[in-house]
N, C-alpha and C positions, 0 to 999 in steps of 0.2 A: 363480703368486701375483701379485696386483696390489698394488703399494706406491704410495700417494699421497704424494708428497714436497711438503709445503706450501710450503717455502721456495723450491724450484725453480719450483714452479707459480706462486707470487706473482711471482717475477722475470720469468717469461715474460709474465704478464698485464700487469704494469706496463710491460714493453717494448712490448706491443701497444697499451696505452692511451695511452702518452706518445710512442711512436714511436722510442725510443732504448733500447739495451741498455747495461748497465753497462760503463763504459770505452770507450764508442763516441764517436767524433768524427764530424763530417759535413763533406763537401766539396761544391763547387758548380761547375757549368759554366753558361755562357750560350749560347743559340742565337739566331741572328739571320739575316736574309735581306736581299738587295738584288737589283737586276736581274740575272737569270740566274746567281745564285750564292747559296750558303748559307755561314754562318760559325758556328764553334763556338769558345768560349773555354774553355780547360781550366785550372782552378786549379792543378793539379799542375805544368803546364808554364809557366803564367803568360803564355800567348800565344794568338793567334787562329789557327785552322786553317780555310782556305777551300776550298770545292769549287765548281767551275764547273758550271753546269747548262744544259740546253737551253732552259729557260723559267723565268720567275719563279715560285718555288715557294710553298707554304705551309709553315710551319715549326712543329714540335712538340718538346716537351722532356719527358724522363722519366728519372729516376734517374741524372742525369749524362750521359745520351746525348741526341742530337738526331736528328730525322727530318725530311726535306724532301721534300714531294710535288711532283714535277715531271712533268707529262704522265702517262704510264702506268708510271712508275717511282718508287720511294721510295728516297732516299739516306739511310743511317743513319750517324751518327757515334758511334763507341765510345770512351769515355773511356780504357779500358784500353790501346788501341792508338793513340789520338789520330789516327785516320784515318777516312775516309769509305768506304763500300761501297755497291753498287747492288743493288736487289732484282731478281727476275725481272720480266717484264712483267706488270703487274696492271691490267687494263682496268676502267674505270668505278668508280674509288675514290670513295666517297661521304663517308667520314669516316675519321679516324685518331685512336686513343686510345693513351695510354701508361700504363705502370705499372711502377715499379721497374726502369726501364732497358729494358723490353721494349715493343713496339708491336703494335697490331692495326689492320689496314686493312680496312674494310668495303666490300663491293661490294653489288650487289642481292641476291645469293643465297649468297655465300660470305664468309668472313673469312680473311685471311692474318695469321699470327702471326709476329713477328720475335723470335728468341731471341738475346739479347746474348751468352750463354755460348758459342754455336756460330757466331754471326754468320750465321745462316741463317733462311730464311722457310719456313713450313709452311702449306699451304692446307687449309682445313676441307672436309669433305663439303658437299654442297648442304644449305642450311638452309631448309626450307619456311617461307614467311612471315617471313623475317628482318626484324626490326624495329630492334634496337639491339645494341650490344656493351657489356658491363659488364666492369670491370677490378678486380682485387683482388690485391695482393701479387705482381704480376708474372704472374698468371694472367688468362685471359679467358674470358668466356661469351658466346656468340652466341645471342640470344633469338629463337626461332622461334615459330610459331603455337601449338604444343602441347608443345614440348620444347626443350631447349637443347643446343648443342654446347660442350664445355668444353675449353680448351687448358691443359694443366698444364705449367708450366715445369720440373717435376721430371724428366719424361721427354720433353718436347718434342712430345707427341702430342695429337691431338684425340680426344675420346670423347663418345659420345652419352648424354644423360641418359635416365631413364625417361620415359614419356609422362605429362605432368602434366595435360593438358587445356587446352582453349581458354581464353584469358584469364588464364593463370597469371601470378603476379608473381615477380620474381627480385630478391634482395638480394645485395650483395657486401660482405664484411667480412673483414679480416685474412687475405686469401688464400683464403678459403672462399666458398661460394655457398649461399644458401638459397632455396627455392622454396615458393610457396603457391598452392593452387588450392582454393577453397572451404574445407572443414575439414581438408584434407590438407596436410601439411608434409613437406618434404624438406630435407636438408642434405648438401652435398658437401664432403668433407674433403680438403684439399690433400695431406696426408701419405700418404693411401692411394688417392686418386682414386676413392673410392666414395661412393655415396649412401645415406643412412639415412632411413627414412620413419616418420612417426607421424601420428596424427589427433587432433583436438580438437573435440568437439561444440560447436556454436555459437561457433566461433572469431570473435573480434571485433577483435583487434589482434595484430600481430607486429612484431618489430624485431631489430636485430643490435647487438652490442657486442664489439669486439676479437676478432673471429673466432668468437664464439658467437652463438646465435640463441635467441629466446624468443617465446612466444605465450601469449595468455590468452583464456579465455572469461569468463563471469560468475562461475564458481566454481572454475576449475581453471587451473593454470599448467603449461606444457611448456617445457623448456629443453634445447637441444642443446649439448653440451660438446665443444669442439675437442680437448681432451686425451684424451678417451675415445672420441670418435666416436659417442656414444650420446645418445638422447633420454631425459629423465626427466620424469615427470608427477606432480603432486601436487594433490589437490583438497580439497573441504570448506571452501572459503573463501566469504566473503559479499561479493557485489557488487564483484568485482575491478575496479580502474580504475587509471589513471595508471601504466602500465607504463613503467619507466625503466631505462636501461642505464648502466653505468659501469665501464670497464676490464674488461669480460668478465662482471661481476656484473649482476644484475637485481633490481629492487624493484618492488612494486606495492602499491597501497592495497587493504586488505580491510576494508570497512566503515570503522570508525574506527581500525583498526590497520594495520600494514604487514608484509609478508612479503618476505624477501630470499632469492634464490639466490646463495650465496657461491661465487665462482669459485675462491677459494683452497682451500676445503674440498671443492669440487665437489659441494655438496649444498644442500638447502633449510635455511635457518636458522629458528630459533624465531620465531613471530609476536610482534611487539612488543606491549606493553601497549596498552590503549585510549588513543588520542590524539585525543579529540574536538576539533574545530575546526582540525585540521591543514589547511593550505592547499596550498602548493607541495611538490613532491618533486624534489630536485635531486641529481644524481650527479656526482662528480668524483674521478678517480684511484682508483676502486674503492670510494669512500666514498659515503654518502648522508646527506642532511639534509632536515628539514622544520620549518617554523615553526608553533608552536602558541601562540596568544595572545601573551604577552610572553616566550616562551622558544623556543629552537631545540633540536631533538633530532638527534643524529648517530649514525651506525652505522659501525663499522669492520670490515674483513674479518677473519674468524676470531674476532670478539669475542662473537658471538651475543647482544649486548645493544645497546639504544639508550640513549644517554647524554644527560642533560638539561643545558642550559646554565644559568648563573645568570640571574636575572631581568633582562630587557633592557627598561628603561622606554621607552615610546614606540616600540617596534619598528615600523619602517615600511619599505616598499619590498621588493623581492624579495631572496631569498638570492643572493649572488654566489659563484661558485666559481672556483678557480684551482689546477688540478693537485693535487687532494687536500686543499686548504684551502677554508674558507668565510668569508664576511664578511657583515655585515648592519648597517644603520644603526639607531640608536635616538635618543632625545632628546639632542642635543648630544654624542653618543657614536658611535663606530664600533667594532664588536666583530669580532674575527677569531679563527678556530679552525684548529688543525692537529692531526693525530694525536699528534704528539710533545709539543706544548706545551699543548693544551687551549685554553680561551678566554682572551683578553686584551682589555681595553677601552682606547680612546683618548679622552681628553677633547677632542673636536674640534668646534667650533661652526662653523656656516656652510658645511657641506660642499657643494661644487658637484657633484662626481662622485667615485666610487670605481672604480679600475681594478685588475684582477688580472693577474698575469703570473708564470709559473714558480713557483706556490705562494706568491707574495708579493702584497701589496696596497699601493696608494698612494691617498691621499685628497687631492683638491685643494680648497683654500679660495680666498679671493679673491686672495691674494698669496703663498701658501706651499703646500708639499706635505708631508704626513705619510706616512711609510712604515712598513711592518710586515713582518717576515720570521720564519719559524718558528724559525730558529736563535737569534734574539734577540727573543723574543715580547713586545716592548713597542713602542708607537708612538713614532716619533722625528720631531721637527719639523725641517724644513730650516733651516739657518743663514741662508740668503739669503731675501730678500723682494723681490718685483717686482710692482708694481701692474698691469702689462700682461699678467700671466700669462693665457693663453687656451686652452691645450691640454695634455693629459696622455696620453702614449703608453706602452705597456708592450711589452717584448720579452725573452723568455727570463729573466725575473726582474729585468731592469733597467727603468728608466723614463726618459722624457725629458719635461721641462717646457718648454713653448714660450712665449716672450714675443714682443714686437713686434720685437726686434732681437738676441735671443740665445737660446740653448738650454742648459738645465741638464741634464746626464746623471747619472743615479743608478746607481752600481755596487752591485748587490745582494750582491756577495761580501763587501764591507767597509762597507756603509752610508755611502758617501761620495758627495758631489756634485762634478761637474766642470763649470765654466763655460766655454762656448765663446768667451767674449769677444764684443765687439760685432761683429755680422755686417752688413757693408755690403750694401745692395741685397738684403736677406733677403726671400724670397718667401713667408715664413710657411708653408712646407711642410717637413715632416720625414718621411722614410721610415725605417721600422724593419726590421731584418733580423738575425736570429740574435743578438740581444743588442746589436747595434751600431745607431747612428743616423746618418743623413745629412741635413744641413740644406742646402736648396737656395737658392742665390743666383742672381742673373741671369747671372753669368758664371763662377761657381765652385761647388764643392760642398765643404762641410766635414763630415768624418766623425769621430764619436767611436767609438774602438775599445775594446771591453771588455777585451781581452787586455792592452793597454798602459795603459788608463784615461787616454787622452789624445786630444786633437783634432788633426786634420791637415787641410791644405787641398789641394785638387786644383790642377793647373796651370790657367792661364787657358783658359777655354772660350768658345766662341761661344754665342749664345742657344739655349736649349733648343728642340728641334723635336719631341721625343717624351717619353715617360715615363721616369722613373728606376725601375728594377726592382731589388728586393733579395731575397736569399734566403741564409739561413745565414751572415750576416755580410758577404757580398760585395754589390757594387752594380754595375749597368750603366746607362749613360746614353746616350741618343741625342742627339748634339749636331750640328746641321746635317747634314753628310754623313759623319759618323763615329760609331762606337760606342766608348765608353770603358768599361773594366771596372776596378773597384777590387778589389784583392787584399788581403784582411784579414791575410794572413800577413806581408806586408812593407809594408803601407800605401802601395802604389804604384798608379798608373793605367797601363793599357795601351790603346792605341787601335788601331782596325782599319786605318787608312789611309782614303783618300778612297773613298767608295762612291756609287752612284747609286740613288735611290729606296729608301731604307732602310725595311724593314718593321718589324714588331713584334719586340721582344726578349723571349725566353722564358727564365725561370730554371729550372734543372734541378739539384736537389740530390740527393745520394745518400749512403748511410751508409758510413763506414769503420769499421774495428774495430781492436782492439789485442789482443795476446796476453793470454789470461786473461779476455777480455771476451765470449767466445762460449759459455761453459758452459751446457748445457741441463739439467743435473742427471741425465742418463741415461748410465750406464756403458756402454751398448751403442751409443753413437754417439761418433764422433770430433768434437772441438770444433776447428774450423778457421776461421781468419780469412783470407779471401781479399781482398786489397787492392782488387780490382775489384768483386767480387760481395758483399762483406760476410761475415757469419757463415754458415757452412755446417756442418751436423751430419749427415753420412752415417752409415749403420749400419756397424758393424764386426763382426768375428768373434772377438772376445776371449773368453777364458774368463770365466764369470760364475757366480753362485749364485742359483738361483731360489727359495731359501728352503725347499725341500722336500728333506729328508734321504733320501728314497726314490729320488732320481735322482743320478747321478754323471756328471761330465764335462759339466756344462752349458756351452753355448756361445751367444754372442750371434748372433742372426739377424734381419735386417730391423728392427733397432732395438729388439728385445726379447730377454729372456733365455729361450732355448729349453731345456727340460729334456733332459738326456742319458739314456742307458740306465738302466732301473730296476735297482736292486740285487737280487742273488740272495740271498734270505733263507732258503733251504732249511736247516733245522737239521741239524747234524752228528750229534746224538744221536738215538737211537730214541725213539719215543713222545713227540715234541715237535711242537708247532704253531709254525711260523715265519711271521712277518708283518712288514710294514714300517710303522712309525709315522712320519708326516710330520715330527714334532718330535724323535723319539728315534732314528730309523733302524731297523736290524734288531733284532727282539725275538723271543724264543721262550718258550713256556710249555707246561706239561704237557698232553698230550692225554688228557682224562678217559676216553675210550673205549678206551684202549690200556693193556695190562698190561706192565710192564717185567719181563723175565726177571731174577730176582735170584739170583745164585749163593749158595752157602752162605757166610754171613758170621757173624761173632761178633755177639753182642747189641750191642756197642758200634758195630760197623761198620754194622749195620742202622739204628740210631738216627741215625747221621751221614748216611746216604743219605737217609732220610726227611726229615731237617731241611733238607738241601740242596735237595730237590725242592720242599718247601713254600716255601722262600725264593724260588725262581725265579718263582713265581706272584704274589709280592707286588708291588703298585704298578701293575698293568696292568688294573685293572678299569674305568678311565674309557673312555667310548665315543668312540673316534676312528676315522676312516676307516682301514682297514688292508687289506693284501693278504695272504691266508693261504696257507701252503704246509704240507702234511703230509709227515712223514717216515715 
């Protein structure tokens, strides 16, 4: 029995679309290099870890780990052990790509995959016509002339794809891979390591979204669903166009209407009513919106309906999106929409720009900023005013308004602004990272930390010689012959010490998890939070119920509920037919072709027997699948 759990499905798809699971935090490392050495900064330890090398390497970052290419070796730094290790000899490395803490090194005909879980390297078979390597969710695909080799982090092995044909295309999404050659489509599923194929005549467009794939012709849509591993096709549409994806769902225009494949329901939704004059089609956080004349129509997952906005006079410009919310400008108005609050308007004249971040919006006018958030669906004007206001940045639902000598930081959690104060020698540069902001000055960096809602100042620094890199709330700055790292957890700076010929600094974030934040809605998997690898959901062997009363002792296997032995429904009485009903269990009824030997009974006894036999047959006339046994 297949049970589609909409709430669990939505949680997984939102996690894929937004990059975070409920209850999940994120942490960050920095990777850098200097002459004959590589360096990694670990947020957990708050310090730099150095590795001497035989030559000046190239450095790469992925999922909190670092990789340094030096000669024919690759050194990898693992955040879990805070140590460096060396690869086998790999000659002729052309490129290195990273994904979720793993790395792949491409040579002319093979690819080596690094598995952070085992701290080991695995070489692919020879790939004829090897052109490139794609990465998705810690998995890698080596693209050859007519097929691919895929490395699956689940088992650490390489496996060859079917033959696609010369000139095939490959897409990577959410740990899965999709392939297209002509009118043929394939999808590789990370959980099973298998390929599913379909075809679509006159295929004109295909795309991916949050691990799912979709394609269209002029009259038909095909969608591959990661949660089932199956392709679904539906046709009969008119002049399909504008295929758009959002958090695993897909929408397309059909003439003057729109059709949606709903990732929450796992099925095609009803076609919208005719919307003549519709222009753009925008997706965000699993929702879709289109503007029609002076109104905007929105679609929500599981709703099966398109909802019309109030009239927006002078609707101009494109629809803006921000993690499931939408905004649009009208005449002296800015309108914003969220699934929870619907539409709300702000009486805002002279708008210079509108910026979206974390489901929120901010509108900059000449000297102020207006903000809107779904939790308080009304536009609020900043209390401060500054005639030199020049920039507006967004990060994780927070905003920074930049003027000539100060920065105002907006905290989206409580709708408050925090003034940096006058910034001497301000370079008019602000870097955003994980909801935090860093204002660069000639010899110092001032950071606004969202967790403390306060500004802090770095120690005295020499003149900048490189970029400031930010990720997930932390920052790293190259200053002369040192690299400084800002730790968001304690608002402190850590330096490397003096280095020679410092190279680029790469930021490398990775997900952490918390107990209770790794549930996948499947009773046949264990929900594990690994502090180094994040959420893991391996299959278990627990007792379960497959919903079929004809089996007993069901047990989980490979992540699904496997039915146990069938019940023995052989009737104990003669002249009875025994069978099993999936909803009722064992059932028996009289066998009309069998005569029951009746001993001599009184008239009262014979009447009672006949009545009891007649009652046994009542209520079982409905046609259900059943297994029959005769006695």
